C-alpha positions in Angstrom: 16.6 -16.8 13.7 15.8 -17.4 10.0 13.4 -14.9 8.4 11.2 -17.8 7.4 10.8 -18.8 11.0 9.9 -15.3 12.0 7.3 -14.6 9.3 5.3 -17.8 8.8 2.0 -16.0 8.0 0.9 -12.6 6.7 -0.3 -11.8 10.2 3.2 -12.3 11.5 4.5 -9.7 9.1 1.6 -7.4 9.9 2.4 -7.6 13.6 5.9 -6.6 12.7 4.6 -3.5 10.9 5.1 -4.8 7.3 2.5 -4.7 4.6 2.7 -5.8 1.0 0.4 -4.6 -1.8 0.6 -6.9 -4.8 0.0 -6.0 -8.4 -3.2 -8.0 -8.3 -5.3 -6.2 -5.7 -6.8 -8.2 -2.8 -10.1 -6.5 -2.5 -13.6 -8.0 -2.4 -15.6 -6.2 -5.2 -19.0 -6.7 -3.7 -18.0 -5.4 -0.2 -17.8 -1.8 0.8 -14.6 0.2 1.2 -14.9 0.1 5.0 -15.5 -3.7 5.0 -12.5 -4.2 2.8 -10.2 -2.0 4.9 -11.0 -3.9 8.1 -11.6 -7.4 6.6 -9.8 -9.9 8.9 -9.1 -7.1 11.4 -12.6 -6.1 12.5 -13.2 -3.5 15.2 -15.2 -5.3 17.8 -17.3 -4.6 20.9 -17.1 -8.1 22.5 -18.4 -10.6 20.0 -20.0 -8.0 17.7 -18.4 -5.8 15.0 -18.6 -2.1 15.9 -19.8 -0.8 12.5 -20.0 2.8 13.5 -16.4 2.8 14.7 -15.4 0.8 11.6 -16.9 3.4 9.2 -15.4 6.3 11.2 -11.9 4.8 11.1 -12.3 3.9 7.4 -13.1 7.5 6.7 -9.9 8.5 8.6 -7.9 6.1 6.6 -9.4 7.4 3.3 -8.4 10.9 4.4 -4.8 9.7 5.0 -4.6 8.4 1.5 -6.4 11.5 0.1 -9.3 9.6 -1.3 -12.5 11.5 -1.3 -15.0 8.6 -1.3 -17.9 7.4 0.8 -16.7 4.5 3.0 -20.0 2.7 2.1 -19.1 2.6 -1.6 -18.7 -0.8 -3.1 -15.2 -1.6 -4.4 -16.6 -2.6 -7.8 -17.8 1.0 -8.2 -14.3 2.4 -7.9 -11.7 2.8 -10.6 -8.4 1.0 -10.3 -6.6 4.1 -9.0 -9.0 4.5 -6.2 -8.9 0.7 -5.5 -5.1 1.0 -5.1 -5.7 3.8 -2.5 -8.1 1.6 -0.6 -5.4 -1.1 -0.5 -3.0 1.4 0.9 -5.6 2.6 3.4 -6.1 -1.0 4.5 -2.4 -1.3 5.1 -2.2 1.9 7.0 -5.0 0.8 9.2 -2.6 -1.8 10.6 -0.1 0.8 11.8 2.7 -0.3 9.4 6.3 0.8 9.3 7.2 -0.7 6.0 5.0 -0.8 2.9 6.1 -2.9 -0.1 4.3 -2.0 -3.4 4.6 -4.4 -6.3 4.1 -2.6 -9.6 1.6 -0.2 -8.1 1.4 2.1 -11.2 1.3 -0.6 -13.8 -2.5 -0.2 -14.4 -2.8 3.4 -13.5 -3.2 6.5 -15.7 -0.7 9.4 -15.4 -2.8 11.3 -12.9 -3.4 8.3 -10.6 0.3 7.4 -10.9 1.4 10.9 -9.9 -1.1 10.9 -7.0 0.2 7.6 -5.8 3.9 8.7 -6.0 3.0 11.9 -4.1 1.3 9.8 -1.4 4.4 7.7 -1.1 6.4 10.9 -0.5 4.0 11.8 2.2 4.2 8.4 3.8 8.0 8.7 3.8 7.7 12.1 5.6 5.5 10.3 8.2 8.3 7.8 8.9 6.9 4.9 6.8 9.4 3.2 4.6 8.1 2.3 1.1 9.7 -0.2 -1.2 8.6 0.3 -4.8 9.0 -2.5 -7.2 8.7 -1.1 -10.7 9.9 -1.3 -14.3 9.2 2.4 -14.8 12.6 3.9 -14.1 11.5 7.5 -14.4 9.0 7.0 -11.6 11.6 5.2 -9.5 14.1 8.0 -9.9 11.5 10.7 -9.2 10.7 9.2 -5.8 13.5 6.9 -4.6 16.1 7.7 -1.9 18.0 4.7 -3.1 17.8 2.1 -5.9 18.7 -1.5 -6.2 18.5 -3.3 -9.5 17.5 -7.0 -9.4 17.5 -9.6 -12.1 16.2 -13.1 -11.5 16.1 -12.5 -7.7 19.7 -11.4 -7.5 21.2 -7.9 -6.9 22.8 -6.5 -10.0 23.7 -3.1 -8.7 23.0 -0.7 -5.8 24.6 2.6 -7.1 25.8 5.1 -4.5 24.3 7.8 -6.7 21.7 7.1 -9.4 21.0 10.6 -10.6 23.3 9.9 -13.6 21.2 7.0 -14.9 19.9 7.7 -18.4 16.2 7.0 -18.5 
């Protein structure tokens, strides 16, 4: 079966345990953290959204990503680093096994970048595979178990050991 046949929609990949966080975040600024985390994946009691359970689970997800924020906070009131963590919490709420991050530290300051990389290490320790797409080689080498260099969509090299790379 061709991969295009297996994953026709984002939901198909989510059901397989795969989540992608793009460089341009997919959050709704005028909605709360908890609404964003469960947008399209609402917790329901019959036909109605169970807001109490939604807020409770959102708080659990925020704890997992080490974000100390009220789940009722509007996204627009968060800095970009915290918004990135909300995106990861959203992905984790779907019980993922593979998290793909496209340039996640591009717009972050050093502290937020360090926090995100530390979170990725923690996710790895919990059995979640993370693929980091980045131009920041020092960050890649500080976190990666393996590295593949791509150019124009083609593999250039996958070194057996990359500790010798001069960055």
